[in-house]
C-alpha positions, 0 to 999 in steps of 0.5 A: 500500500502507498503512503497516506493521503489526507482529505478534509470532511465535515462531520457534524458541522466540524471540519476533520482531516482523514488520512487513508491509503489511496487504495482505501480512498478508492474503495470508499469512493467506489462504495459511495458511487455504488450507494449513490451518495457523496464520500462525505455522506459515506464517511458520516455514515461510518462515523455514526456507527464506529463506536470507540474505534478511530475514524480511519480504522473504522473506514478501513474496516468498513471498506473491507467488510463491503468488499466481502473480506 
């Protein structure tokens, strides 16, 4: 996997920066497209259900779960 790429997203009215490997961003972009929502909406969905897990970890796990891993 490559180096981390940062993106800014707005979660609950607060700007947040999220760093993931490009491969995970590609997977999340594909999921958002498949679900016909924005990447921000997808990350908000993940954020709501992540519990105590860090957001970046929750995004990676979500991408893997959706991939059927």
